[in-house]
Every structure is written in C-alpha cells, then in structure tokens.
N, C-alpha and C positions, 0 to 999 in steps of 0.2 A: 505494500498497497505506499502513496505518493504522501509526502508529508503536504499539510497544506500551506502556502504560502501567503504575506499576506497581502497580494491582489486577490487571490482566492476568494478571500475572506470579502474585501471589498467590492467583489464581483455582486457576490454571494446578497450581502446587504443591501446594493442597488436592487437587485431582483425582490427581495422581501419588500424593499420600500416601496418599488412598482406595483406589486401586487394587493398594495393593502394591509401591510404589516401593521399589526396595532401598536407595538412597542414603542415605534418613534410619537406617536400619541400620546399615549402612557405618559413619557419624558416628557412631552411641555403641557400635557393637563393636571396632574398630579405635583402637589408639593410635599415629596417625598418627608421633607422636614418636619412638618407639621402633625406625624405621626411620632415624631421621637419622643415627646414626655411620657406620651402614654406608653410606648413601647419599653424603656426604661421601668417603665412603674414595674409593669409585666416581669421584668428579668427580675429588677429588684433584687438581687442577691449582691454583697459588697466579696471581693477577692479578698480570701485568707490571708495569701503571700503572692509573690509576683513571681514562681515557680511555672515553669511551663509557659504556652504560649498564651496572648491575650485572646479574651475572647472577641467572636466577630461583631462588627457594628449592630447594632437592632436595626437600623435600616436596613443596613444590606440585608441581611437575613430576613427581612420582610418582601424587601424587592423577589430575591429568590424565592421566598413562599410562594407570590403574585406571580413571579414565571412557573412555578412546580404549576400552581393553578389553571394557568391559562392555557398550556399547553397537556395540561394531561399526565404529568409529569410525578405524580403525588405516589410515592411508595418505589420509584426509581432513587434511590439515593446513590448510585452507581454512576448514573448517565448525569445527575446534576452537581456532583462532587468532581466528573472528568472536566466538565466545559462549565462549570457555574463560573468562578472569578473569570474566565476570557470571556463569556456570554455575559454576563454582569456589564464588566468592563464595556465591551463595545455597545451595550444597547443604553446603560444609564451616563454612560461617560465617568464613572471610577477608575483611576489609575490601580494596572496592578499592583497585586501588595497593599494597596491603600485601600482599608473599609471607611465606609462613610462619604466617599464621594460621590454627588450627584447631583 
C-alpha cells in the first residue's frame, strides 16, 4: 500500500468540500469554546500528580465525539485513534500535537 501524501489529502478534501461535506460548515457555525465550561465541569477531576501524559483537551474530545457520531464511528475506537489526530487537525484547524486549538 502506498503512503498518502500531502497532495492526496488536499485533493480528497477538495472533493469532499465540493460534495457538500458538513464538517467545514460545522467549523464555521459552531463556537466550540462555548462548550468548554460545561465540559470541564463534567470532567471535574484534578490531577493527583504530573506523572504520565496530560489529559486530552475537553473541547478536542468533544469534537472527536461529534465526528464519531456524524460518521457512525461509535464503537470503532481503532479507526478513530488511528486517524483521529490528523482528521481533527484537517477538519478543525488544530496543530498536530496541540490540543484544543480550533
């Protein structure tokens, strides 16, 4: 299997945009930061120590849940974990490795 290049992704996203992909519309319509206070209240756990990796940003995880629901990926964690960071980066404009931008 050939590795996907940057141009391949660019062409694919253009095709999706032309076909009425709802993700760019969601990005323009939804103020994701508006959900932050409620999402943080739900998580509500303080870290006991700085050991281990930092938790994912609550808004980023909310976006992933929306993607799972929108594309019927609920219960397929292997697919969303394999493509999740790249997909979230392309769709919501966050930088790879940086949580919560969007």
